[in-house]
Biopython code that builds the backbone (N, CA, C, O; Angstrom):
import numpy as np
from Bio.PDB.StructureBuilder import StructureBuilder

atoms = [
    (1, "MET", "N", (0.593, 55.503, 13.921)),
    (1, "MET", "CA", (-0.225, 55.292, 13.543)),
    (1, "MET", "C", (-0.863, 53.732, 13.828)),
    (1, "MET", "O", (-0.198, 52.697, 13.852)),
    (2, "LYS", "N", (-2.119, 53.833, 14.007)),
    (2, "LYS", "CA", (-2.847, 52.469, 14.430)),
    (2, "LYS", "C", (-2.492, 51.263, 13.804)),
    (2, "LYS", "O", (-2.391, 51.266, 12.577)),
    (3, "LYS", "N", (-2.299, 50.296, 14.398)),
    (3, "LYS", "CA", (-2.156, 48.843, 13.600)),
    (3, "LYS", "C", (-3.474, 48.378, 13.212)),
    (3, "LYS", "O", (-3.883, 47.988, 14.305)),
    (4, "TYR", "N", (-4.419, 48.157, 12.383)),
    (4, "TYR", "CA", (-5.115, 47.545, 12.142)),
    (4, "TYR", "C", (-5.258, 45.845, 11.681)),
    (4, "TYR", "O", (-4.363, 45.469, 10.924)),
    (5, "LYS", "N", (-6.110, 44.993, 12.001)),
    (5, "LYS", "CA", (-6.241, 43.822, 11.457)),
    (5, "LYS", "C", (-6.799, 43.351, 10.326)),
    (5, "LYS", "O", (-7.585, 44.072, 9.711)),
    (6, "LEU", "N", (-6.541, 42.301, 9.951)),
    (6, "LEU", "CA", (-7.246, 42.067, 8.659)),
    (6, "LEU", "C", (-8.801, 41.881, 8.676)),
    (6, "LEU", "O", (-9.432, 40.975, 9.220)),
    (7, "GLY", "N", (-9.319, 43.040, 7.893)),
    (7, "GLY", "CA", (-10.804, 43.101, 8.210)),
    (7, "GLY", "C", (-11.759, 44.337, 8.941)),
    (7, "GLY", "O", (-12.963, 44.576, 8.856)),
    (8, "GLN", "N", (-10.453, 45.121, 9.828)),
    (8, "GLN", "CA", (-10.646, 46.489, 10.577)),
    (8, "GLN", "C", (-10.246, 47.293, 9.463)),
    (8, "GLN", "O", (-9.391, 48.086, 9.859)),
    (9, "HIS", "N", (-10.519, 47.459, 8.078)),
    (9, "HIS", "CA", (-10.466, 48.595, 7.256)),
    (9, "HIS", "C", (-10.463, 49.864, 7.620)),
    (9, "HIS", "O", (-10.870, 50.024, 8.771)),
    (10, "TYR", "N", (-10.130, 50.896, 7.021)),
    (10, "TYR", "CA", (-10.079, 52.367, 6.959)),
    (10, "TYR", "C", (-11.475, 52.661, 7.103)),
    (10, "TYR", "O", (-11.935, 53.068, 8.170)),
    (11, "HIS", "N", (-12.259, 52.449, 5.944)),
    (11, "HIS", "CA", (-13.527, 52.892, 5.557)),
    (11, "HIS", "C", (-14.245, 52.692, 6.576)),
    (11, "HIS", "O", (-15.130, 53.528, 6.758)),
    (12, "HIS", "N", (-14.141, 51.655, 7.487)),
    (12, "HIS", "CA", (-15.305, 51.054, 8.628)),
    (12, "HIS", "C", (-15.085, 52.495, 9.923)),
    (12, "HIS", "O", (-15.988, 53.077, 10.525)),
    (13, "GLN", "N", (-13.675, 52.717, 10.015)),
    (13, "GLN", "CA", (-13.552, 53.645, 11.209)),
    (13, "GLN", "C", (-13.722, 55.131, 10.558)),
    (13, "GLN", "O", (-13.762, 56.116, 11.295)),
    (14, "ASP", "N", (-13.803, 55.228, 9.370)),
    (14, "ASP", "CA", (-13.880, 56.841, 8.927)),
    (14, "ASP", "C", (-14.980, 56.683, 8.253)),
    (14, "ASP", "O", (-15.092, 55.915, 7.297)),
    (15, "ALA", "N", (-16.101, 57.590, 8.826)),
    (15, "ALA", "CA", (-17.191, 57.643, 8.238)),
    (15, "ALA", "C", (-17.105, 58.458, 6.797)),
    (15, "ALA", "O", (-17.955, 58.247, 5.932)),
    (16, "ASP", "N", (-16.183, 59.266, 6.623)),
    (16, "ASP", "CA", (-15.496, 60.143, 5.720)),
    (16, "ASP", "C", (-14.757, 59.903, 4.848)),
    (16, "ASP", "O", (-14.153, 60.813, 4.280)),
    (17, "TRP", "N", (-14.605, 58.613, 4.507)),
    (17, "TRP", "CA", (-13.620, 58.012, 3.919)),
    (17, "TRP", "C", (-13.220, 58.645, 2.632)),
    (17, "TRP", "O", (-12.086, 58.938, 2.253)),
    (18, "LEU", "N", (-14.912, 58.874, 1.742)),
    (18, "LEU", "CA", (-14.641, 59.265, 0.545)),
    (18, "LEU", "C", (-13.633, 60.430, -0.041)),
    (18, "LEU", "O", (-13.149, 60.675, -1.146)),
    (19, "LYS", "N", (-13.554, 61.157, 1.571)),
    (19, "LYS", "CA", (-12.838, 62.551, 1.226)),
    (19, "LYS", "C", (-11.462, 62.463, 1.401)),
    (19, "LYS", "O", (-10.717, 63.210, 0.766)),
    (20, "HIS", "N", (-11.000, 61.572, 2.254)),
    (20, "HIS", "CA", (-9.716, 60.825, 2.553)),
    (20, "HIS", "C", (-9.606, 59.430, 2.222)),
    (20, "HIS", "O", (-9.729, 58.695, 3.202)),
    (21, "PRO", "N", (-9.418, 58.879, 1.165)),
    (21, "PRO", "CA", (-9.651, 57.056, 0.786)),
    (21, "PRO", "C", (-8.452, 56.467, 1.479)),
    (21, "PRO", "O", (-8.385, 55.567, 2.316)),
    (22, "PHE", "N", (-7.254, 57.416, 0.751)),
    (22, "PHE", "CA", (-5.920, 56.660, 1.109)),
    (22, "PHE", "C", (-5.168, 57.000, 1.559)),
    (22, "PHE", "O", (-4.770, 57.996, 0.956)),
    (23, "PRO", "N", (-4.270, 56.671, 2.854)),
    (23, "PRO", "CA", (-3.232, 57.095, 3.199)),
    (23, "PRO", "C", (-2.172, 58.120, 2.671)),
    (23, "PRO", "O", (-1.674, 59.088, 3.245)),
    (24, "THR", "N", (-1.975, 57.627, 1.411)),
    (24, "THR", "CA", (-1.152, 58.110, 0.202)),
    (24, "THR", "C", (-1.721, 57.756, -0.631)),
    (24, "THR", "O", (-2.197, 56.635, -0.814)),
    (25, "MET", "N", (-1.787, 59.365, -1.755)),
    (25, "MET", "CA", (-2.605, 59.260, -2.695)),
    (25, "MET", "C", (-1.615, 59.157, -4.147)),
    (25, "MET", "O", (-0.707, 59.982, -4.246)),
    (26, "THR", "N", (-1.739, 58.503, -4.859)),
    (26, "THR", "CA", (-1.060, 58.191, -6.194)),
    (26, "THR", "C", (-1.891, 58.767, -7.720)),
    (26, "THR", "O", (-3.082, 58.458, -7.731)),
    (27, "PRO", "N", (-1.634, 59.180, -8.381)),
    (27, "PRO", "CA", (-2.598, 59.558, -9.624)),
    (27, "PRO", "C", (-3.581, 57.890, -9.420)),
    (27, "PRO", "O", (-4.787, 57.976, -9.189)),
    (28, "LYS", "N", (-3.170, 57.020, -9.492)),
    (28, "LYS", "CA", (-4.498, 55.612, -9.826)),
    (28, "LYS", "C", (-5.093, 56.069, -8.894)),
    (28, "LYS", "O", (-6.192, 56.309, -9.393)),
    (29, "LYS", "N", (-5.156, 56.479, -7.467)),
    (29, "LYS", "CA", (-6.328, 56.287, -6.657)),
    (29, "LYS", "C", (-6.820, 57.414, -6.667)),
    (29, "LYS", "O", (-7.830, 57.490, -5.967)),
    (30, "GLN", "N", (-6.453, 58.568, -7.302)),
    (30, "GLN", "CA", (-6.759, 59.910, -7.340)),
    (30, "GLN", "C", (-7.887, 59.327, -8.612)),
    (30, "GLN", "O", (-9.075, 59.113, -8.371)),
    (31, "GLN", "N", (-7.361, 59.162, -9.741)),
    (31, "GLN", "CA", (-8.343, 58.535, -10.828)),
    (31, "GLN", "C", (-9.641, 57.800, -9.868)),
    (31, "GLN", "O", (-10.739, 58.334, -10.022)),
    (32, "TRP", "N", (-9.595, 56.968, -9.185)),
    (32, "TRP", "CA", (-10.395, 55.953, -8.134)),
    (32, "TRP", "C", (-11.172, 56.613, -7.837)),
    (32, "TRP", "O", (-12.310, 56.513, -8.295)),
    (33, "GLN", "N", (-10.747, 57.699, -6.787)),
    (33, "GLN", "CA", (-11.585, 58.438, -5.582)),
    (33, "GLN", "C", (-12.550, 59.751, -6.701)),
    (33, "GLN", "O", (-13.631, 60.234, -6.365)),
    (34, "GLN", "N", (-11.787, 60.102, -8.050)),
    (34, "GLN", "CA", (-12.684, 60.736, -8.759)),
    (34, "GLN", "C", (-13.821, 59.952, -9.518)),
    (34, "GLN", "O", (-14.860, 60.612, -9.492)),
    (35, "VAL", "N", (-13.964, 58.709, -10.211)),
    (35, "VAL", "CA", (-14.651, 57.980, -10.365)),
    (35, "VAL", "C", (-15.611, 57.435, -9.291)),
    (35, "VAL", "O", (-16.792, 57.693, -9.528)),
    (36, "LYS", "N", (-15.327, 56.607, -7.947)),
    (36, "LYS", "CA", (-15.959, 57.011, -7.378)),
    (36, "LYS", "C", (-17.008, 58.015, -6.920)),
    (36, "LYS", "O", (-18.196, 57.798, -6.681)),
    (37, "GLU", "N", (-16.284, 59.235, -6.840)),
    (37, "GLU", "CA", (-17.664, 60.253, -6.312)),
    (37, "GLU", "C", (-18.524, 60.450, -7.663)),
    (37, "GLU", "O", (-19.551, 61.121, -7.554)),
    (38, "ALA", "N", (-18.300, 60.096, -8.511)),
    (38, "ALA", "CA", (-19.143, 60.518, -9.513)),
    (38, "ALA", "C", (-20.136, 59.364, -9.981)),
    (38, "ALA", "O", (-20.998, 59.490, -10.850)),
    (39, "TYR", "N", (-19.867, 58.256, -9.268)),
    (39, "TYR", "CA", (-20.661, 57.099, -9.564)),
    (39, "TYR", "C", (-20.502, 55.923, -7.571)),
    (39, "TYR", "O", (-20.001, 54.827, -7.322)),
    (40, "PRO", "N", (-21.134, 56.835, -6.797)),
    (40, "PRO", "CA", (-20.743, 56.295, -5.485)),
    (40, "PRO", "C", (-21.639, 54.811, -5.440)),
    (40, "PRO", "O", (-21.194, 54.118, -4.525)),
    (41, "LYS", "N", (-22.900, 54.059, -6.252)),
    (41, "LYS", "CA", (-23.261, 52.941, -5.568)),
    (41, "LYS", "C", (-22.422, 52.063, -6.564)),
    (41, "LYS", "O", (-22.263, 50.889, -6.227)),
    (42, "HIS", "N", (-21.984, 52.391, -7.493)),
    (42, "HIS", "CA", (-21.515, 51.171, -8.493)),
    (42, "HIS", "C", (-20.164, 50.333, -7.798)),
    (42, "HIS", "O", (-19.653, 50.498, -6.690)),
    (43, "VAL", "N", (-19.815, 49.405, -8.864)),
    (43, "VAL", "CA", (-18.706, 48.329, -8.399)),
    (43, "VAL", "C", (-17.350, 49.139, -9.085)),
    (43, "VAL", "O", (-17.512, 49.430, -10.270)),
    (44, "LEU", "N", (-16.485, 49.400, -8.688)),
    (44, "LEU", "CA", (-15.344, 50.263, -9.573)),
    (44, "LEU", "C", (-14.156, 48.909, -9.151)),
    (44, "LEU", "O", (-13.836, 48.487, -8.040)),
    (45, "LEU", "N", (-13.579, 48.365, -10.898)),
    (45, "LEU", "CA", (-12.521, 47.557, -10.716)),
    (45, "LEU", "C", (-11.316, 48.442, -11.716)),
    (45, "LEU", "O", (-11.476, 49.108, -12.738)),
    (46, "MET", "N", (-10.332, 48.181, -11.083)),
    (46, "MET", "CA", (-9.640, 49.415, -11.530)),
    (46, "MET", "C", (-8.200, 48.005, -11.860)),
    (46, "MET", "O", (-7.911, 47.004, -11.203)),
    (47, "LYS", "N", (-7.498, 48.686, -13.403)),
    (47, "LYS", "CA", (-6.716, 47.649, -13.715)),
    (47, "LYS", "C", (-5.426, 48.296, -13.318)),
    (47, "LYS", "O", (-5.031, 49.439, -13.549)),
    (48, "ILE", "N", (-4.789, 47.195, -12.590)),
    (48, "ILE", "CA", (-3.526, 47.385, -12.231)),
    (48, "ILE", "C", (-2.567, 46.232, -12.480)),
    (48, "ILE", "O", (-2.515, 45.253, -11.735)),
    (49, "GLY", "N", (-1.553, 46.444, -13.928)),
    (49, "GLY", "CA", (-0.713, 45.510, -13.905)),
    (49, "GLY", "C", (-1.849, 44.260, -14.854)),
    (49, "GLY", "O", (-2.627, 44.546, -15.764)),
    (50, "LYS", "N", (-1.642, 43.176, -14.380)),
    (50, "LYS", "CA", (-2.567, 42.405, -14.916)),
    (50, "LYS", "C", (-3.388, 41.779, -13.968)),
    (50, "LYS", "O", (-3.727, 40.596, -13.989)),
    (51, "PHE", "N", (-3.660, 42.537, -13.224)),
    (51, "PHE", "CA", (-4.584, 42.495, -12.072)),
    (51, "PHE", "C", (-5.968, 43.698, -12.057)),
    (51, "PHE", "O", (-5.666, 44.842, -12.396)),
    (52, "TYR", "N", (-7.279, 43.451, -11.711)),
    (52, "TYR", "CA", (-8.363, 43.993, -11.383)),
    (52, "TYR", "C", (-8.234, 44.440, -9.928)),
    (52, "TYR", "O", (-7.727, 43.537, -9.264)),
    (53, "GLU", "N", (-8.505, 45.468, -9.246)),
    (53, "GLU", "CA", (-8.396, 45.794, -8.228)),
    (53, "GLU", "C", (-9.268, 46.379, -7.475)),
    (53, "GLU", "O", (-9.435, 47.526, -7.888)),
    (54, "ALA", "N", (-9.929, 46.141, -6.539)),
    (54, "ALA", "CA", (-10.893, 47.208, -5.779)),
    (54, "ALA", "C", (-10.710, 47.474, -4.411)),
    (54, "ALA", "O", (-10.009, 46.766, -3.689)),
    (55, "PHE", "N", (-11.477, 48.733, -3.931)),
    (55, "PHE", "CA", (-11.138, 49.349, -2.477)),
    (55, "PHE", "C", (-12.240, 49.273, -2.447)),
    (55, "PHE", "O", (-13.135, 48.896, -3.203)),
    (56, "HIS", "N", (-12.039, 50.145, -0.315)),
    (56, "HIS", "CA", (-13.238, 50.206, 0.349)),
    (56, "HIS", "C", (-14.663, 49.333, 0.183)),
    (56, "HIS", "O", (-14.819, 48.120, 0.319)),
    (57, "SER", "N", (-15.712, 50.428, -0.179)),
    (57, "SER", "CA", (-16.676, 49.075, -0.043)),
    (57, "SER", "C", (-16.959, 48.900, -1.586)),
    (57, "SER", "O", (-18.172, 49.105, -1.639)),
    (58, "CYS", "N", (-16.589, 48.673, -2.699)),
    (58, "CYS", "CA", (-16.156, 47.700, -3.776)),
    (58, "CYS", "C", (-14.991, 46.731, -3.603)),
    (58, "CYS", "O", (-14.783, 46.096, -4.637)),
    (59, "ALA", "N", (-14.252, 46.464, -2.692)),
    (59, "ALA", "CA", (-13.203, 45.319, -2.129)),
    (59, "ALA", "C", (-14.592, 44.838, -1.337)),
    (59, "ALA", "O", (-14.946, 43.741, -1.770)),
    (60, "ASP", "N", (-15.223, 45.204, -0.595)),
    (60, "ASP", "CA", (-16.329, 44.448, 0.942)),
    (60, "ASP", "C", (-17.301, 43.831, -0.179)),
    (60, "ASP", "O", (-17.758, 42.739, 0.159)),
    (61, "VAL", "N", (-17.831, 44.419, -1.786)),
    (61, "VAL", "CA", (-18.881, 43.526, -2.487)),
    (61, "VAL", "C", (-17.683, 42.119, -3.019)),
    (61, "VAL", "O", (-18.023, 40.938, -2.956)),
    (62, "LEU", "N", (-16.602, 42.476, -3.409)),
    (62, "LEU", "CA", (-16.027, 41.459, -4.111)),
    (62, "LEU", "C", (-15.602, 40.093, -2.858)),
    (62, "LEU", "O", (-15.448, 38.884, -3.028)),
    (63, "HIS", "N", (-15.516, 40.975, -1.585)),
    (63, "HIS", "CA", (-15.344, 40.083, -0.743)),
    (63, "HIS", "C", (-16.741, 38.615, -0.444)),
    (63, "HIS", "O", (-16.730, 37.390, -0.329)),
    (64, "GLU", "N", (-17.625, 39.574, -0.435)),
    (64, "GLU", "CA", (-19.035, 38.911, 0.011)),
    (64, "GLU", "C", (-19.130, 38.274, -1.009)),
    (64, "GLU", "O", (-19.192, 37.045, -0.963)),
    (65, "GLN", "N", (-19.161, 38.900, -2.080)),
    (65, "GLN", "CA", (-20.027, 37.985, -3.334)),
    (65, "GLN", "C", (-18.999, 37.150, -4.353)),
    (65, "GLN", "O", (-19.225, 36.260, -5.173)),
    (66, "LEU", "N", (-18.108, 37.642, -4.055)),
    (66, "LEU", "CA", (-17.397, 36.193, -5.249)),
    (66, "LEU", "C", (-16.258, 35.771, -4.371)),
    (66, "LEU", "O", (-15.236, 35.421, -4.960)),
    (67, "ASP", "N", (-16.261, 35.742, -2.904)),
    (67, "ASP", "CA", (-15.258, 35.477, -1.586)),
    (67, "ASP", "C", (-13.798, 35.302, -2.175)),
    (67, "ASP", "O", (-12.997, 34.371, -2.261)),
    (68, "ARG", "N", (-13.838, 36.963, -2.631)),
    (68, "ARG", "CA", (-12.217, 36.966, -2.922)),
    (68, "ARG", "C", (-11.799, 37.645, -1.266)),
    (68, "ARG", "O", (-12.572, 38.164, -0.461)),
    (69, "PRO", "N", (-10.681, 37.473, -1.172)),
    (69, "PRO", "CA", (-9.873, 37.399, 0.371)),
    (69, "PRO", "C", (-8.935, 38.987, 0.155)),
    (69, "PRO", "O", (-8.152, 39.304, -0.740)),
    (70, "PHE", "N", (-9.476, 39.883, 1.562)),
    (70, "PHE", "CA", (-8.841, 40.889, 1.515)),
    (70, "PHE", "C", (-7.449, 40.534, 1.856)),
    (70, "PHE", "O", (-6.983, 39.624, 2.541)),
    (71, "MET", "N", (-6.734, 41.817, 0.973)),
    (71, "MET", "CA", (-5.268, 42.260, 1.227)),
    (71, "MET", "C", (-4.933, 42.537, 2.279)),
    (71, "MET", "O", (-5.823, 43.194, 2.819)),
    (72, "GLU", "N", (-3.927, 42.366, 3.033)),
    (72, "GLU", "CA", (-3.410, 43.123, 4.108)),
    (72, "GLU", "C", (-3.128, 44.550, 3.466)),
    (72, "GLU", "O", (-2.911, 44.994, 2.338)),
    (73, "GLY", "N", (-3.265, 45.140, 5.020)),
    (73, "GLY", "CA", (-3.420, 47.191, 4.979)),
    (73, "GLY", "C", (-4.616, 47.567, 5.586)),
    (73, "GLY", "O", (-5.561, 46.806, 5.793)),
    (74, "ILE", "N", (-4.554, 49.026, 5.935)),
    (74, "ILE", "CA", (-5.339, 49.492, 6.603)),
    (74, "ILE", "C", (-7.136, 49.860, 5.502)),
    (74, "ILE", "O", (-8.327, 49.972, 5.796)),
    (75, "VAL", "N", (-6.581, 49.901, 4.648)),
    (75, "VAL", "CA", (-7.529, 50.083, 3.398)),
    (75, "VAL", "C", (-8.214, 48.849, 2.914)),
    (75, "VAL", "O", (-7.512, 47.879, 2.625)),
    (76, "ALA", "N", (-9.356, 48.791, 2.809)),
    (76, "ALA", "CA", (-10.081, 47.436, 2.340)),
    (76, "ALA", "C", (-9.614, 47.533, 0.983)),
    (76, "ALA", "O", (-9.550, 48.490, 0.213)),
    (77, "HIS", "N", (-9.113, 45.594, 0.800)),
    (77, "HIS", "CA", (-8.352, 46.611, -0.561)),
    (77, "HIS", "C", (-8.352, 44.534, -1.094)),
    (77, "HIS", "O", (-7.807, 43.636, -0.453)),
    (78, "THR", "N", (-9.158, 44.392, -2.418)),
    (78, "THR", "CA", (-8.830, 42.863, -2.819)),
    (78, "THR", "C", (-9.103, 42.823, -4.207)),
    (78, "THR", "O", (-9.753, 43.654, -4.842)),
    (79, "GLY", "N", (-8.473, 41.631, -4.700)),
    (79, "GLY", "CA", (-8.948, 42.043, -6.423)),
    (79, "GLY", "C", (-8.742, 40.095, -6.879)),
    (79, "GLY", "O", (-8.816, 39.036, -6.256)),
    (80, "PHE", "N", (-8.405, 40.605, -8.582)),
    (80, "PHE", "CA", (-8.572, 38.852, -8.913)),
    (80, "PHE", "C", (-8.097, 39.130, -10.499)),
    (80, "PHE", "O", (-8.557, 40.100, -11.103)),
    (81, "PRO", "N", (-7.067, 38.136, -11.182)),
    (81, "PRO", "CA", (-6.281, 38.504, -12.268)),
    (81, "PRO", "C", (-7.278, 38.701, -13.404)),
    (81, "PRO", "O", (-8.480, 38.439, -13.361)),
    (82, "GLU", "N", (-6.502, 39.268, -14.555)),
    (82, "GLU", "CA", (-7.528, 39.762, -15.462)),
    (82, "GLU", "C", (-8.487, 38.518, -16.201)),
    (82, "GLU", "O", (-9.708, 38.400, -16.293)),
    (83, "THR", "N", (-7.587, 37.836, -16.579)),
    (83, "THR", "CA", (-8.364, 36.387, -17.093)),
    (83, "THR", "C", (-9.462, 36.613, -16.331)),
    (83, "THR", "O", (-10.453, 36.962, -16.972)),
    (84, "GLN", "N", (-9.586, 36.519, -15.153)),
    (84, "GLN", "CA", (-10.884, 36.323, -14.602)),
    (84, "GLN", "C", (-12.142, 37.588, -14.456)),
    (84, "GLN", "O", (-13.042, 37.600, -13.616)),
    (85, "LEU", "N", (-11.941, 38.407, -15.322)),
    (85, "LEU", "CA", (-12.989, 39.247, -15.714)),
    (85, "LEU", "C", (-14.268, 39.207, -15.890)),
    (85, "LEU", "O", (-15.173, 39.759, -15.265)),
    (86, "SER", "N", (-14.290, 38.238, -17.144)),
    (86, "SER", "CA", (-15.514, 38.506, -17.649)),
    (86, "SER", "C", (-16.506, 37.733, -16.408)),
    (86, "SER", "O", (-17.658, 38.052, -16.110)),
    (87, "ALA", "N", (-15.886, 36.913, -15.960)),
    (87, "ALA", "CA", (-16.735, 35.617, -15.229)),
    (87, "ALA", "C", (-17.001, 36.926, -14.142)),
    (87, "ALA", "O", (-18.098, 37.483, -14.096)),
    (88, "HIS", "N", (-16.111, 37.240, -13.477)),
    (88, "HIS", "CA", (-16.746, 38.210, -12.324)),
    (88, "HIS", "C", (-17.580, 39.128, -12.561)),
    (88, "HIS", "O", (-18.795, 39.011, -12.400)),
    (89, "ARG", "N", (-16.964, 40.185, -12.989)),
    (89, "ARG", "CA", (-18.330, 40.712, -13.840)),
    (89, "ARG", "C", (-19.675, 40.718, -14.171)),
    (89, "ARG", "O", (-20.564, 41.569, -14.161)),
    (90, "GLN", "N", (-19.564, 39.136, -14.572)),
    (90, "GLN", "CA", (-20.850, 38.855, -14.514)),
    (90, "GLN", "C", (-21.865, 38.163, -13.523)),
    (90, "GLN", "O", (-22.986, 37.732, -13.791)),
    (91, "THR", "N", (-21.418, 38.162, -12.705)),
    (91, "THR", "CA", (-21.591, 37.071, -11.539)),
    (91, "THR", "C", (-21.887, 38.772, -10.858)),
    (91, "THR", "O", (-23.100, 38.864, -10.669)),
    (92, "LEU", "N", (-21.431, 39.604, -10.602)),
    (92, "LEU", "CA", (-21.489, 40.692, -10.377)),
    (92, "LEU", "C", (-22.801, 41.797, -10.541)),
    (92, "LEU", "O", (-23.292, 42.631, -9.780)),
    (93, "ILE", "N", (-23.097, 41.360, -11.924)),
    (93, "ILE", "CA", (-23.964, 42.047, -12.437)),
    (93, "ILE", "C", (-25.628, 41.093, -12.403)),
    (93, "ILE", "O", (-26.754, 41.585, -12.333)),
    (94, "ASP", "N", (-25.222, 39.553, -12.483)),
    (94, "ASP", "CA", (-26.597, 38.738, -12.148)),
    (94, "ASP", "C", (-26.802, 39.224, -11.015)),
    (94, "ASP", "O", (-27.965, 39.077, -10.639)),
    (95, "LYS", "N", (-25.967, 39.879, -10.141)),
    (95, "LYS", "CA", (-26.828, 39.854, -8.424)),
    (95, "LYS", "C", (-27.051, 41.105, -8.272)),
    (95, "LYS", "O", (-27.237, 41.501, -7.121)),
    (96, "GLY", "N", (-27.092, 42.018, -9.332)),
    (96, "GLY", "CA", (-27.777, 43.520, -9.149)),
    (96, "GLY", "C", (-26.680, 44.881, -9.272)),
    (96, "GLY", "O", (-27.009, 46.066, -9.235)),
    (97, "TYR", "N", (-25.249, 44.306, -9.435)),
    (97, "TYR", "CA", (-24.346, 45.779, -8.842)),
    (97, "TYR", "C", (-24.132, 45.734, -10.277)),
    (97, "TYR", "O", (-24.027, 44.760, -11.022)),
    (98, "LYS", "N", (-24.074, 47.361, -10.593)),
    (98, "LYS", "CA", (-23.238, 48.220, -11.654)),
    (98, "LYS", "C", (-21.846, 47.809, -11.309)),
    (98, "LYS", "O", (-21.283, 47.589, -10.236)),
    (99, "VAL", "N", (-21.340, 47.763, -12.987)),
    (99, "VAL", "CA", (-19.899, 47.529, -12.255)),
    (99, "VAL", "C", (-18.741, 48.808, -13.168)),
    (99, "VAL", "O", (-19.333, 48.820, -14.247)),
    (100, "ILE", "N", (-18.345, 49.136, -13.230)),
    (100, "ILE", "CA", (-17.425, 49.994, -14.015)),
    (100, "ILE", "C", (-16.212, 49.661, -13.605)),
    (100, "ILE", "O", (-15.801, 49.757, -12.448)),
    (101, "GLU", "N", (-15.355, 49.088, -14.959)),
    (101, "GLU", "CA", (-14.037, 49.004, -15.305)),
    (101, "GLU", "C", (-12.929, 50.131, -15.602)),
    (101, "GLU", "O", (-13.234, 50.845, -16.558)),
    (102, "ILE", "N", (-11.917, 50.385, -15.088)),
    (102, "ILE", "CA", (-10.663, 51.175, -14.500)),
    (102, "ILE", "C", (-9.521, 51.046, -15.230)),
    (102, "ILE", "O", (-8.574, 50.562, -14.611)),
    (103, "ARG", "N", (-9.294, 51.413, -16.649)),
    (103, "ARG", "CA", (-8.504, 50.742, -17.365)),
    (103, "ARG", "C", (-7.047, 51.678, -17.575)),
    (103, "ARG", "O", (-5.938, 51.233, -17.873)),
    (104, "LYS", "N", (-7.398, 52.999, -17.340)),
    (104, "LYS", "CA", (-6.263, 53.655, -17.738)),
    (104, "LYS", "C", (-5.806, 54.584, -16.541)),
    (104, "LYS", "O", (-4.800, 55.284, -16.652)),
]
sb = StructureBuilder()
sb.init_structure("model")
sb.init_model(0)
sb.init_chain("A")
sb.init_seg("    ")
for serial, (resi, resn, name, xyz) in enumerate(atoms, 1):
    if name == "N":
        sb.init_residue(resn, " ", resi, " ")
    sb.init_atom(name, np.array(xyz, "f"), 0.0, 1.0, " ", f" {name:<3s}", serial, name[0])
structure = sb.get_structure()
């Protein structure tokens, strides 16, 4: 497998990333994919434990608009603690983004 540097993520190199969004699929990742296919222009925030996480183009938005750092890995991935949800969601809405929270 090719190694990627931080910022060189899977979706930048694979134009068809929505069909194969993750190297390994879990039920949560399958749920993310289904919601993203239905709402491709929305920013998806998936609750995982006590954090909200974003992947691919959604992670890019959080990185660019909220200054959230990318996590290490080949898939663009970032997030924030659940205590920051209200403020971050409002910032994104104020900047013109539509936001979907995935809690289950």
